[in-house]
N, C-alpha and C positions, 0 to 999 in steps of 0.2 A: 504494500500500500504506500501511502505517502511517506516521504523521508522524515516526517515530523514524528516518528514513533517515539513513545515514551521510553525512558531507560529500562523499565522493568519488563517491557514487551519486545523491545528491539531484538533481543537475543532469540526470541521464539519466532521471528518472521520467516516466511518461506524463502529459502535461499534462491539466488538468481544464478543458476548454472545451467549448462546444456542438459545435464541429467534431470535437473528440476523442471526444465522446460518440457522434456519428454514425458515426465510424470504428469504435469498439468495437462498436456495434450491427451494422454491416456485417460485421465480423470474426466476430461471434457467428453470424450467419446463414450465412456461408461455412463456418464450422466444422461446422454441421449437415449441409451438403451434402457436405463432404469426408469427415467421419467416417461419414456414412450410406453413402457409396460404398465405404468401406474394407472393409465386410463382403463386398461383391461382389469386391473386389480379393483378399481372402484366399481366397475360394472358388475363384477362377480360379487363383491361385498354387499352391494345394494340388494342382492337377493335375500339377505337375511337380517340386515340392520338398516337403520335410517341414514339419510345423508349426514345428519348431525353426528351420529355415532361413528360414521366413517371418518369424518374430520377429527373427532375426539380421539379415537383410537390411533389415528395416524400421528397426531401431535404428541400424545402421551408416550407412545412407543418410541417415537423419534427422539424425544427429550431424554428418555431413559438410555437409549443407545448412545447419544452424544455425551450423556453424563458419564457413562462407563469409559468412553474414549478420553474425555477430559480428565477423569480421575487417573487413568493410566499415564497420561501425558503430563500430569501434575500442573494443570493450567492455573495461571494466576489471574484472578478476577480484577477488573478495573475498580477504582475507588470513586471516580467522579460520578455524582448523581446525574449529571447531564448526559453521560454516556448511556446510562440506563433509560433515560427518557427517550433518546434516539432509538435504542434497541426495542423499546416498547412500541414505538411507531412502526418499526420494521416488522415486529412480531404480528401486529394487527393487519398490516397491508400486504405482507409477504406470506402469511400463513393462515391466520384465523379466518379472514374474509375469503380469500381466493380458494382455500381448500374446501370451504363449505359451498361456495358457488359452483365449483366444478363438480362436486359430489351431487349437489342438487340438480345441476344441469343434466347429468347423465341419467336422471330419471326420465328425461324427455328426448334426449338425442343419443345417437350411438357413440360408443367409445372412439370410433374412427373419426367421426365428425368433431368431437371434442378435442382430439389430438391435432386436427387440422387448425382449429381455431387457436390452439396454443401457439401456433407458428406466428401469430400476430404480435407476440411479445416484443421482438426487436423493434417493430414499428412504434409500439407504444413507448418503448424505452427511448427511442430517438426523439419522440415528441416531448416527453417529460424532461429528458436530459438537456435538450436544447432550449425549449421554450420556458419551462418552469424553473429548473434548477441552474440552467446556464453553465453546465459543465462540459458541453460539447457544442460545436457550431452547427447552425441550421442553414445550410447552403442550398443551392438549386437542386443538387442531386438528392438531398434528403427530402426536400419538399416533394419532388416528383415521386420519390420512393414511397413516401407516406400516402400520397394521392393514389398511386397505383395499388398499394396495399389495401386501401379501403375499397377500391374498385373490386378487388378480389373478394373482399368480404361480401359486397353486394351480390356478386356472382354466386357465392355460396348460399346466401339467404334466398336468392331467386324470387324477388318480389313479383315477377311476371306470372308465376304459377298460381293457379287458383288455390286459395287457402294458405298461401305461403306465409302470410303475416299473422296466422293464427297457429294453433297447435304447438309445434316444437320451437316456435320463435322464442318462447320463454327460455328454453334451454340454451338457445344460441346467444341470446342477450346476456344470460348468466355467464357463459364462456367468455364473452367480450368484457364483461365486468371484471372477471378474474384476471385476464391478461392486462387490463388497464391497471389493476393493483400491482401486478408484477412490474410493469413499466415504470410506474410511480416509484416503487421501492428501489429499483436499480439506480435511478437518478438520485433518490434521497440518500442512499448509501454512499454514493460517490461524493455528494455535496457535504454531508454531515458526519458520516462515520469514518470515511477514509482518513481524515486528518488525525484521528486518534491512534492510528497504527495498530489496531487490535489484530492479533494473530487470527487466522481463519477459524481455528477450532474454538477460540474464545468467543468470537462473534456468533458463530453458528450455534454453539451450545447455549448461549445466553438468550438469543432471540427465540429459538425454538422452545426453550424452557419457559420463557415468559408467555409464549403463545399457549403452551400446554397448561400453565396455571390459569390463564384466562378461560380456556375451554373447561377445565375442571370446575371453576366457579360458575360457569354457565350450564353445568350438567342438567339441572332441573328444567332448563329451557330447551336445550338443543339435543340432549342425549337420554332423556328419561322416557324410554319406551321399550316394549318387549323386543328380545332378539331371538333369532332362530339360526343357530350356528351349525355348520358342518365343516369338514376338513378343508374344503376349498375356500370357504369364506374366511376361516381362521388364517390360512396361508396367505390369502390376499391382503388381509389386514396387517399381517406381519411384514409382507413385502412392501406395503405402503409405508408402514411405520419405521421398521428397522433399516430398509434399503432406501426407499423413496424420500424419507424425511430425515432419517438419522445420517447414514453414510453419505447420501447424495448431497445434503445441504452443506456438509463439511467440504466435499469436493467442489461444490459450487462456489464457496467462499475462496477456495484456493484459486480457481479459475478467475473469479472476479478480481482478486488481489493482483493476479499476474497480467490480465488482459484488459481490464476495465469493463464498464457496464454494458455497452452495446455489443461488444464482441462476446462477452460472457453470455448475454441473452440469446446469442445466435445458436445456442445448443438446440433451440427449437427447429433448426434445420433437420435434425435427426429424429426428434420425438414424433412428428406426424408420420414419418415412414414406418417407424416401429409400431406406432399405435394402429395405423391402418392395416398393416400386415397381420398383427395379432388379432384385431377385431374381426377381420374377414376369415382368417384361418381357424380361430378357436371359437368364436361366437357366431359365425355364420352371418355377419353383418354385410350389408351391401352399400354401395355409394352410387348416387345419381351422377350423371355426366358432369353437372355443373360444380360438384363439390371438389373433385381433384383439379378441375380447371381453375377454380377460384384459388386453390392452394398453390398452383403454379404461378398465378398472377401475384399472389402475396409474396412468394419466394423471390420473384423478380424485383418486386418493390423493396424487399429487404436488401437485396444485392445493391440496388441503387442507393438506398439510405445509408448503407455501410461503406459506400465507395468501392465495392467489389466490381461494379460496372461504372465506368466513368464516362460522362458526357463529353463529346468532342468540344474542344475549345475554339472559340472564334479567333482567327488571326487578324490582327490589325492590318489594313491595306498599307502597302509600302508607298513612300513618296514618289 
């Protein structure tokens, strides 16, 4: 993270070496596989528990997993109350709200479609990072990328179809709300958390733990209903919690620390591919022609927004 690391955490920062770079790249790819699978896990878990219980179990199990890792690594906790204030904001907008929104959405949309919507995250990140938090520049390429991305969203929603704006539109809007939370959080972390130089394990452990505490306090509201468990539902909840929220959020902080917000959010290049393949292969889901087409348009918008595709420059006429 920033070079303004505090003395007690500087020694724990991720090293900058070729080997460390390879490790971060491997973690980035593994994130795509794990988070792509999480849409399948949520769909299966919803067969026996409510959407609130999915989010509850995911965060509690994730906090316990990160707690064990933090204990083994002998993590030092920050002392500044302001840091905990920022971590609470991150916990709410990076975990509590979006985890419930995605789980709620999958009651109405397929896991494949939810994973495609997750690909909007880098566009939301570019918007918030440039316009709200001003940690990145918003140039012509990013403007065109964001516009193209939202064209892709419109293609997925397919407002020209009869009944397209009823039925599962609720689930689609919930998916967009979740990725808006993710985009907001990436910009917020870069603007307010990076200057403290917290090691990735410290940040991930604290904001997931805060999110878990919030969910436990909200148990009577979001998770107090009968459950019907079988082995697949239990394994799905463990996959969401231990892998998708515990291990994955630690790796995500490593990638964020090394690559920055917009590049870290581009893990959603991988998640829709994994999510669609698993949804079709294991759940028998299908996609309408407009949904993968909209995903491709969103992908092109992301490439523009991240300057992976550059617009031709106009050359000034010679005298």
